[in-house]
C-alpha positions, -999 to 999 in steps of 0.1 A, spaced: 225 -350 -87 235 -323 -62 223 -296 -86 188 -312 -88 185 -314 -50 196 -278 -46 172 -267 -73 144 -287 -57 151 -270 -24 150 -235 -40 120 -241 -62 93 -232 -36 111 -199 -30 113 -193 -68 77 -201 -72 66 -177 -44 86 -149 -60 71 -156 -94 36 -158 -81 40 -127 -59 51 -107 -89 80 -90 -71 94 -65 -96 111 -45 -69 136 -69 -52 145 -44 -25 110 -47 -10 110 -85 -5 133 -85 26 112 -61 47 78 -66 63 68 -30 58 67 -3 32 58 34 32 56 63 9 86 86 9 93 117 -11 128 104 -20 117 69 -29 134 57 -61 102 40 -70 77 68 -81 47 46 -73 58 47 -36 59 85 -33 32 104 -14 4 119 -35 -6 155 -35 -40 167 -46 -52 203 -52 -83 196 -31 -94 203 5 -82 179 31 -118 170 41 -126 160 5 -96 137 2 -102 122 37 -138 113 26 -125 99 -7 -100 77 11 -127 64 35 -151 57 6 -123 40 -14 -112 16 14 -146 -1 16 -144 -9 -22 -110 -25 -21 -110 -63 -19 -101 -77 15 -96 -42 30 -114 -30 61 -113 3 79 -106 -1 116 -102 35 128 -105 70 115 -97 103 131 -106 134 109 -89 158 134 -55 141 129 -61 131 93 -54 94 101 -72 63 88 -62 28 99 -72 -2 79 -65 -39 76 -58 -58 44 -61 -97 45 -42 -119 21 -63 -141 -1 -48 -175 7 -36 -176 43 -56 -146 56 -24 -129 69 -33 -94 81 -13 -62 71 -19 -30 90 -22 0 68 -20 36 81 -30 65 58 -22 101 68 -39 130 51 -25 165 57 -28 200 43 3 211 23 18 246 27 4 255 -8 -32 247 3 -35 212 -13 -36 179 4 -9 152 8 -15 115 13 11 94 29 7 56 34 24 30 56 18 -8 54 32 -34 78 27 -72 81 17 -85 115 37 -117 112 69 -127 95 102 -111 86 95 -109 49 66 -98 29 77 -107 -6 67 -72 -17 31 -74 -4 32 -42 17 45 -22 -13 17 -37 -34 -8 -27 -8 3 9 -10 4 8 -48 -30 -7 -50 -44 20 -27 -27 49 -44 -36 39 -79 -72 34 -69 -72 68 -51 -57 85 -81 -84 71 -103 -111 80 -78 -100 116 -74 -96 120 -112 -130 105 -120 -147 127 -93 -129 160 -100 -118 158 -136 -81 153 -129 -69 175 -100 
């Protein structure tokens, strides 16, 4: 009987984990995620493109308006920063997303992303998923527009 009551107490947590699709358990205890060159998850590393910074900046702005529940809130081409919001589907929680676009020493362009939940201590991996969604979509957009650079 004790096992059943413990299981019933944990079942909402298990359900949330299953629904959220958390494959990277280290991200569920934080309410933020960011790209880092040394990240063990390759999908959360900054992207580098052999394109001018202005071209990538414009591609990022064009992309944000196409992503579901994303909204650009601020952009500054001189600093290479774009701020956006992403709302969750069910409870409409807002995550703040910052994208930094900068020229690399080799003349290409690097894209770094940071996502943070406004409320709560845990995000169940949502901020990492925000970054992955954005970066995968950006990779596809750049590839389709430039032929793979």
